[in-house]
C-alpha positions in Angstrom: 0.0 0.0 0.0 3.0 2.3 -0.2 3.7 4.1 -3.5 1.4 6.0 -5.9 -2.2 5.8 -4.7 -5.2 7.3 -6.4 -8.1 8.9 -4.5 -11.0 10.8 -6.0 -9.0 11.1 -9.3 -6.0 12.5 -7.6 -2.7 10.6 -7.3 -1.1 10.6 -3.8 2.6 9.9 -3.6 3.2 7.9 -0.4 6.7 6.7 -1.3 8.2 8.9 1.3 6.0 7.5 4.1 7.2 4.6 6.2 4.6 2.2 7.8 4.3 2.4 11.6 5.0 6.1 11.7 2.6 8.9 12.7 2.6 10.5 9.2 1.8 7.2 7.6 -1.0 6.5 10.0 -2.6 9.9 9.2 -2.3 9.1 5.5 -3.9 5.7 6.1 -6.9 7.3 7.9 -7.4 9.8 5.1 -6.9 7.3 2.3 -9.5 4.9 3.7 -11.9 7.8 4.4 -12.5 6.7 8.0 -15.5 8.4 9.4 -17.1 8.6 12.9 -20.6 7.5 13.7 -22.0 10.9 13.1 -20.6 10.9 9.6 -17.7 13.3 10.3 -14.2 12.4 9.1 -12.0 11.0 11.8 -9.4 13.6 12.7 -6.5 12.2 14.8 -5.8 14.7 17.5 -2.5 15.9 18.9 -2.6 13.9 22.2 -3.4 10.8 20.2 -0.5 11.4 17.9 1.8 11.5 21.0 0.6 8.1 22.0 1.0 6.8 18.5 4.6 8.0 18.3 5.4 5.9 21.3 3.5 2.8 20.1 5.4 3.1 16.8 8.6 3.9 18.7 8.8 0.2 19.7 8.1 0.3 23.4 7.0 -3.1 24.5 4.5 -1.8 27.0 2.4 1.4 26.4 -0.1 2.8 29.0 -2.6 5.4 28.2 -4.7 6.6 31.2 -7.3 9.2 30.1 -10.6 10.3 31.6 -13.8 8.8 30.3 -15.2 10.4 27.1 -11.9 11.2 25.4 -12.4 8.7 22.6 -10.1 6.0 23.8 -12.1 3.2 22.2 -12.4 5.1 18.9 -8.7 5.7 18.8 -7.6 2.2 19.7 -10.2 0.7 17.4 -8.4 2.5 14.6 -5.0 1.5 15.9 -6.0 -2.2 15.9 -7.1 -2.0 12.3 -3.9 -0.2 11.1 -1.8 -2.8 12.9 -3.7 -5.6 11.2 -3.3 -3.9 7.8 0.6 -3.9 8.0 1.4 -7.0 10.1 1.7 -10.5 8.6 -0.8 -12.8 10.3 -1.9 -10.2 12.9 -3.3 -11.3 16.3 -4.8 -8.4 18.2 -6.5 -9.7 21.4 -8.7 -7.2 23.2 -9.1 -8.1 26.9 -12.1 -6.6 28.6 -13.7 -7.1 32.0 -17.2 -7.8 30.6 -19.0 -8.4 27.3 -20.6 -5.0 27.3 -17.2 -3.3 27.9 -15.6 -5.4 25.1 -18.2 -4.4 22.6 -17.4 -0.7 22.9 -13.9 -1.0 21.4 -15.0 -3.8 19.0 -17.9 -1.7 17.8 -15.8 1.3 17.1 -13.3 -0.8 15.0 -16.2 -2.6 13.2 -17.8 0.8 12.5 -14.7 2.1 10.8 -14.7 -1.0 8.5 -18.4 -0.8 7.6 -18.3 2.9 6.8 -15.4 2.6 4.5 -15.5 1.0 1.1 -11.8 0.5 1.0 -11.8 -1.2 4.4 -14.5 -3.6 3.3 -12.2 -4.8 0.6 -9.7 -6.0 3.2 -11.6 -6.7 6.5 -14.6 -8.8 7.5 -16.5 -8.2 10.8 -18.0 -11.2 12.6 -20.3 -9.7 15.2 -21.3 -13.0 16.8 -17.7 -14.0 17.4 -16.6 -10.4 18.2 -13.9 -10.8 15.7 -12.5 -8.9 12.7 -10.5 -10.8 10.2 -8.0 -9.4 7.6 -8.7 -11.0 4.2 -5.2 -10.5 2.9 -2.9 -10.8 5.9 -4.8 -13.8 7.4 -4.0 -14.6 11.0 -6.4 -14.5 13.9 -7.1 -10.8 13.4 -8.8 -8.7 16.1 -10.7 -10.7 18.7 -12.3 -10.0 22.0 -11.4 -12.1 25.1 -12.8 -12.1 28.6 -10.7 -10.2 31.1 -9.5 -13.4 32.8 -6.0 -15.0 32.6 -7.6 -18.4 32.4 -9.6 -17.6 29.2 -6.8 -15.5 27.8 -4.2 -18.3 27.8 -3.0 -19.6 24.5 -2.9 -16.1 22.9 0.3 -15.1 21.1 -0.3 -11.4 20.4 1.3 -9.1 17.9 -0.5 -6.2 19.6 -2.5 -6.8 22.8 -5.0 -4.3 24.0 -6.1 -4.5 27.7 -9.2 -2.4 27.9 -10.1 -0.6 31.1 -8.0 -2.8 33.4 -9.3 -0.9 36.4 -12.5 -2.9 35.9 -10.7 -6.3 35.8 -10.7 -8.3 39.0 -6.8 -8.2 38.9 -3.9 -7.6 36.6 -3.5 -11.3 35.8 -4.5 -11.0 32.1 -2.1 -8.1 31.6 0.8 -10.1 33.1 -0.1 -13.2 31.1 -0.2 -11.5 27.7 2.9 -9.4 28.5 4.8 -12.7 29.1 3.9 -13.9 25.6 5.1 -10.9 23.7 8.5 -12.2 23.0 7.3 -15.0 20.8 6.4 -12.6 18.0 8.0 -9.4 19.2 4.6 -8.0 20.1 3.4 -5.0 22.1 0.8 -4.6 24.9 -1.2 -1.5 25.5 -3.2 -0.7 28.6 -6.0 1.9 28.0 -8.0 2.9 31.0 -9.5 5.5 33.3 -8.6 5.8 37.0 -9.7 3.0 39.4 -10.1 2.7 43.1 -7.3 3.4 45.6 -5.4 0.3 46.8 -6.5 -1.8 43.9 -3.9 -3.9 42.1 -4.3 -1.7 39.0 -3.7 1.5 41.0 -0.8 -0.1 42.8 0.8 -0.9 39.4 0.2 2.7 38.2 1.9 4.1 41.3 4.9 1.7 40.8 5.3 2.8 37.2 5.3 6.5 38.2 7.7 6.0 41.1 10.2 3.8 39.2 10.2 5.4 35.8 13.6 6.7 34.7 12.3 9.8 33.0 9.1 11.8 34.0 7.9 14.9 32.1 4.9 16.9 33.1 3.3 19.3 30.7 0.4 21.8 30.8 -0.1 24.8 33.0 -1.6 22.5 35.7 0.9 19.6 34.9 -2.1 17.5 33.8 -0.2 15.4 31.3 2.5 13.0 32.5 4.8 11.1 30.2 6.9 8.6 32.1 9.4 6.3 30.5 11.1 3.2 31.8 12.8 0.2 30.4 10.7 -1.0 27.5 7.7 0.9 28.9 6.1 4.3 28.3 3.3 5.8 30.3 0.9 8.6 29.4 -1.5 10.0 31.9 -3.9 12.9 31.7 -5.2 13.7 35.2 -6.2 16.6 37.5 -3.3 16.6 40.0 -5.3 17.3 43.2 -8.8 17.3 44.5 -8.5 21.0 45.2 -8.1 21.5 41.4 -11.2 19.4 40.7 -13.4 22.5 40.9 -11.2 24.5 38.5 -12.7 23.9 35.1 -9.5 25.0 33.4 -7.6 22.3 35.1 -10.2 19.7 34.4 -10.3 20.7 30.7 -6.5 20.3 30.5 -6.9 16.8 31.8 -9.5 16.1 29.1 -7.5 16.7 25.9 -10.2 15.8 23.4 -11.2 19.0 21.4 -14.9 18.4 21.7 -14.7 18.5 25.5 -14.9 22.2 26.4 -15.2 24.1 29.7 -18.8 24.8 28.9 -19.4 21.0 28.4 -17.7 20.3 31.7 -19.6 23.0 33.5 -22.9 21.5 32.4 -21.8 18.1 33.6 -20.6 19.4 36.9 -23.9 21.2 37.6 -26.0 18.2 36.8 -28.4 17.3 39.6 -27.8 13.6 39.0 -24.0 13.8 39.1 -22.2 11.5 41.5 -19.3 13.6 42.5 -17.0 10.8 43.6 -17.5 8.5 40.6 -18.8 10.7 37.8 -16.6 13.7 38.5 -13.5 12.8 40.5 -12.7 9.4 39.0 -14.2 9.4 35.5 -13.8 13.1 34.6 -10.8 14.2 36.6 -9.0 10.8 36.5 -8.4 10.8 40.2 -8.4 7.4 41.9 -11.6 7.4 44.0 -13.5 4.8 46.0 -17.0 3.8 45.1 -19.8 5.9 46.5 -21.1 2.7 48.0 -18.0 2.5 50.3 -19.1 2.0 53.9 -16.4 3.9 55.8 -15.3 7.2 54.0 -11.6 7.4 53.6 -11.3 10.8 55.2 -13.3 9.7 58.3 -11.2 6.7 58.9 -8.0 8.6 58.6 -9.3 11.2 61.0 -9.6 8.5 63.7 -5.8 7.9 63.6 -3.9 8.5 66.8 -0.2 8.1 67.4 -0.5 6.3 70.8 -0.8 2.5 70.6 -2.7 0.5 73.2 -0.5 0.7 76.4 1.6 -2.4 77.0 0.1 -4.6 79.7 -3.4 -3.3 79.4 -5.9 -6.2 79.1 -7.7 -6.2 75.8 -10.6 -7.9 74.0 -9.9 -9.5 70.6 -12.3 -9.8 67.7 -11.6 -12.9 65.6 -12.8 -13.7 62.2 -11.6 -17.1 60.9 -11.0 -18.4 57.4 -8.7 -21.3 56.9 -8.8 -21.9 53.1 -9.9 -18.8 51.1 -10.2 -15.5 53.0 -7.9 -14.3 55.7 -8.0 -14.8 59.5 -8.0 -11.6 61.4 -7.4 -11.0 65.1 -8.1 -7.4 66.1 -7.1 -6.1 69.6 -9.5 -3.7 71.2 -9.2 -1.5 74.3 -12.2 0.5 75.5 -10.7 3.1 77.7 -13.9 5.1 78.0 -17.1 5.6 76.1 -15.4 8.2 73.9 -12.0 6.5 73.6 -12.3 3.1 71.9 -8.9 2.1 70.6 -8.0 -0.7 68.1 -4.5 -2.1 68.1 -2.6 -3.4 65.0 -4.5 -6.5 63.7 -2.8 -9.8 63.1 -3.9 -10.9 59.7 -3.1 -14.4 58.4 -3.5 -15.6 54.8 -3.9 -19.2 53.8 -1.0 -20.7 51.8 -2.8 -20.3 48.5 -1.8 -23.7 47.3 -5.1 -25.5 48.2 -4.0 -26.3 51.7 -5.5 -24.8 54.9 -4.0 -22.3 57.2 -2.3 -24.1 60.1 -4.1 -23.7 63.4 -0.6 -23.5 65.0 -0.1 -20.2 63.2 -3.4 -18.9 64.5 -2.4 -19.9 68.1 1.0 -18.2 67.7 -0.8 -15.0 66.6 -3.0 -15.1 69.7 0.1 -15.7 71.9 1.9 -12.7 70.3 -1.0 -10.4 71.3 -1.3 -11.9 74.7 2.3 -11.4 75.6 2.0 -7.6 75.0 -1.6 -7.2 76.2 -3.3 -9.9 78.2 -6.4 -11.1 76.3 -9.4 -11.2 78.6 -12.2 -11.6 76.0 -12.3 -13.2 72.5 -15.4 -12.4 70.4 -15.8 -15.0 67.5 -18.3 -16.9 65.4 -18.9 -20.3 67.0 -19.3 -22.1 63.7 -15.8 -21.6 62.4 -13.2 -22.5 65.0 -14.5 -24.3 68.1 -11.1 -25.9 68.7 -9.5 -22.5 68.8 -12.2 -21.3 71.2 -11.5 -24.2 73.6 -7.7 -23.5 73.3 -7.9 -19.8 74.2 -10.2 -20.6 77.1 -8.0 -23.3 78.5 -4.5 -22.0 77.6 -5.0 -18.2 77.9 -7.8 -18.1 80.4 -10.0 -15.9 78.2 -13.7 -15.5 78.2 -15.0 -16.5 74.8 -18.1 -14.7 73.5 -19.7 -16.9 70.8 -21.4 -14.6 68.4 -22.9 -15.7 65.1 -22.6 -13.5 62.0 -26.3 -13.2 61.4 -27.9 -10.2 59.8 -29.3 -9.0 63.1 -25.9 -9.0 64.7 -24.2 -7.6 61.6 -26.6 -4.7 61.4 -25.9 -3.9 65.0 -22.2 -4.0 64.3 -22.6 -1.6 61.4 -24.7 0.9 63.3 -22.4 1.1 66.3 -19.2 1.1 64.3 -20.4 3.9 62.0 -21.6 6.0 64.8 -18.3 5.6 66.6 -16.4 6.6 63.4 -18.6 9.7 62.9 -18.2 10.8 66.5 -14.4 10.1 66.4 -14.8 7.8 69.4 -12.9 5.1 67.5 -9.1 5.4 67.5 -6.7 3.4 65.3 -2.9 3.5 64.8 -2.9 3.9 61.0 -2.0 0.3 60.1 -2.1 0.1 56.3 -3.4 -3.4 56.1 -6.2 -2.7 58.6 -7.0 0.5 56.6 -7.3 -1.5 53.4 -9.7 -4.0 55.0 -11.9 -1.2 56.4 -12.0 0.9 53.2 -12.7 -2.1 51.0 -16.1 -2.7 52.5 -19.3 -1.4 51.1 -22.6 -1.0 52.9 -25.2 -3.6 51.9 -28.8 -2.6 52.3 -31.2 -5.1 53.9 -35.0 -5.1 54.3 -36.2 -2.6 56.8 -33.7 0.1 55.7 -30.9 -1.6 57.6 -27.3 -2.0 56.6 -24.3 -4.3 57.1 -20.7 -4.4 56.0 -20.1 -6.5 52.9 -17.7 -7.0 50.0 -18.3 -5.5 46.6 -20.9 -7.5 44.8 -18.9 -8.0 41.7 -16.3 -10.0 43.6 -18.7 -12.5 45.0 -19.5 -14.3 41.8 -16.6 -16.7 42.0 -15.4 -18.1 45.3 -11.8 -18.3 44.2 -11.8 -14.5 43.7 -13.3 -13.5 47.1 -10.0 -13.3 48.9 -8.6 -10.6 46.5 -10.5 -7.9 48.3 -11.0 -8.8 51.9 -12.8 -7.0 54.8 -12.1 -9.6 57.5 -10.3 -7.3 59.9 -13.3 -4.9 59.7 -15.7 -7.8 60.4 -13.6 -8.8 63.5 -13.3 -5.2 64.7 -17.0 -4.5 64.3 -17.9 -7.6 66.2 -15.6 -6.9 69.2 -16.6 -3.3 69.2 -20.3 -3.9 69.3 -19.9 -6.7 71.9 -17.9 -4.5 74.3 -20.1 -1.4 73.8 -23.3 -3.4 74.5 -22.0 -4.8 77.8 -23.6 -3.5 81.0 -21.4 -1.4 83.2 -21.2 -4.1 85.9 -20.4 -6.9 83.4 -17.8 -9.5 83.9 -15.6 -7.7 81.3 -15.5 -4.6 83.4 -14.7 -6.6 86.5 -11.9 -8.3 84.7 -10.5 -5.0 83.4 -11.2 -5.5 79.7 -13.0 -2.2 79.6 -13.4 0.9 81.8 -16.4 3.1 81.6 
C-alpha cells in the first residue's frame, strides 16, 4: 500500500512515508476515508499522535490513562485496524472485563470498517464472534477475550489491548499477555480511566510513576505526565489534586479531546444527578476514588488515627474472624478506655498458603500468643461455627472468656450501626496500620430489608469463590464484632470486672 495511490481522481505519492509512523498513520486514515458514527471524518488529535509516536517507537508496554469520554475506544479501534493492515498474520486480542465493555472498542473498530468501502475490501466483521479478520494478511485478526487470565491463555499477540484494566478483578491477564510478547516481538497497550485506591491496577500505576527513569509533566496544571522506563512508556492525563477538581480550566486540561470544552464540563458538573465521587473525580478528573457505596469514608477513617498504641500490659478484648482456606483470618485487639475512647491495636492478619491447603491452626495460636504477651487477652469475640477448637484452646490456655457470636444479619446490622456511629463521632481510635486500613476501606454498605445495613464486600467480587480473597474485609468484620460486643456490655459486666474495659 506504499507508492502511488489514487483517490478521487488525484494521485497521492506515499513513497516517502514509512509504515508504523505517525505520518503514515494519518495518511492511512485519510486514504481509507475513515468516518465517525456521526458521519464526520475522523481527525486524529495531537494527544493521540503523541501516544501513536510511542507505540510506533517500539516500546514493549504502552499505558494510556485518560478520563472517560476522550475517545479511547475510537482511537484504539483505529490503531488495531492499522496494525492488522501492516502486520503479517496479525493477532490483536482485546481483553475486557465484561462483554458490554468489550463491545465498545470492538464496535468502534467494526464501524470504521463498515463505513469505508476501502476497508471492506480487506476486512470482514464477525459480530457474533466479536472478531474482525483481515482478508489478505490472514492470522487471527482482532478478537475480544474475557478479562481473565484463564480464558486468555494460548494467545500469542502481535498487539495486545487490555481495555479498562481498572474494571478487571486483577492484573492477571495483563501479566499473562505481557509474558507472551517475546514469541512474535509483540506489544501490549493498557488503556484505562482511574480506578479505586489500593486496587492492584492503581498499585501498578503508582509503581510505574515511582520507578520510571524519566518523567515529564506538561500543561499549566501539569495535567499530562509522560513517564518512560525500560521498554515501557506511560501517558496519563489527570487533575493533579482534589482542590483543582473545581477548576474547570484544570479539568479541561486533563481532558484533551477537542470536543470537551469548559462549557461542556460546567454543564456536567452542575447536573443534579452527578455522582461527585464516581462521575466527576474518577471518570472526569481521572483521580483514583473509591466507590460511592463504600461504607467507611476514607477521610473519616484517617481522621480516627492516633499516634499512641494501646499501652503495654493493658488487658484487651480481641475480635476474631476465621477463614482457613480462602479468605484471611483476622485478630483485632480492642481496648475501650472510655465511652469516647475506643482504641484498636494493630491486627494480626493471616493468609492461607494459597496452594489449596488450609491455614495451620498453629499459626493462629501463635498470633494469639503474640498479642497476649503484650496485652493480656481477657475476651475473645468470635463466630462459634468456624473454629471451636481455637475457642477451647484460648479458654484453657489463655484463660480468656470466649463470647460466641454468630454473624447473622441482626448482629451484623448492629455491628454496622455502632461502628459507623463511633467513626462519625471520632470515638474510635486506630494506629494507621495500612493493612487494617485496606480492609476497612474495601467494605461497602449492603442494604437489607427494613432500611438496615451491614458491612459487605463489593458484589462484583462475590461471583466466584476463588476471587473473594482478592479484596477482603475480615479485619473490619472482626473489629466491628468486638466493638459492638464490648459497647453493648452493661457497666457491671464480667468484662469490666476483669479489666477488659473501663467506663
